[in-house]
C-alpha positions in Angstrom: 2.9 2.5 -4.6 5.3 0.7 -3.9 9.3 1.6 -3.9 12.8 -0.7 -4.1 15.7 0.3 -3.4 19.1 -1.9 -2.5 19.6 -0.3 1.4 21.2 3.0 2.3 24.4 3.1 4.3 26.1 0.3 5.6 23.1 -2.0 4.2 23.5 -0.3 0.4 23.8 -3.6 -2.2 23.3 -6.1 0.5 19.5 -6.6 1.0 16.8 -5.3 -1.0 14.4 -2.6 0.4 10.5 -2.8 -0.2 9.1 0.6 0.5 5.3 0.5 1.1 4.7 2.5 4.3 3.1 5.7 4.2 -0.1 7.5 6.4 -2.7 4.3 5.4 -0.2 1.8 5.7 -1.1 -1.3 6.5 0.5 -5.4 6.8 -1.5 -5.8 3.5 0.2 -4.0 1.3 3.2 -6.1 1.9 1.7 -8.7 -0.3 1.2 -5.7 -3.0 4.7 -5.3 -2.8 5.8 -9.2 -3.3 3.7 -9.3 -5.9 5.1 -6.0 -7.7 8.3 -7.2 -6.6 7.9 -11.0 -8.0 5.9 -9.8 -11.3 9.4 -7.6 -12.3 11.5 -10.6 -11.7 9.5 -12.4 -14.1 9.4 -9.6 -16.8 13.5 -9.3 -16.4 13.2 -13.7 -17.2 13.5 -14.6 -13.3 12.1 -17.4 -11.3 9.9 -16.0 -8.7 7.3 -18.0 -7.1 4.8 -15.3 -6.4 1.7 -17.6 -4.8 4.6 -19.0 -2.4 5.7 -15.3 -1.2 1.8 -14.4 -0.9 1.0 -17.3 1.5 4.1 -16.6 3.9 3.4 -13.1 4.0 -0.4 -14.3 5.0 1.0 -16.1 7.8 3.0 -13.7 9.3 0.4 -11.2 9.4 -2.9 -13.4 10.4 0.0 -14.6 13.1 0.5 -10.8 13.9 -3.5 -10.3 14.4 -3.6 -13.3 17.1 
């Protein structure tokens, strides 16, 4: 699953926290989180370039594997 929150303590309301970790956490799960976030934004009538977000995440993941 993916959980979203608006931060804690000093960061409350200043950021969007994406929880996608757990015992089997893998970097690719960030893509799942971005897809879920983009879908929620779109459902609420906002604009979200999910493809660009996934592409950017994949670049980071791939760079980390080098």
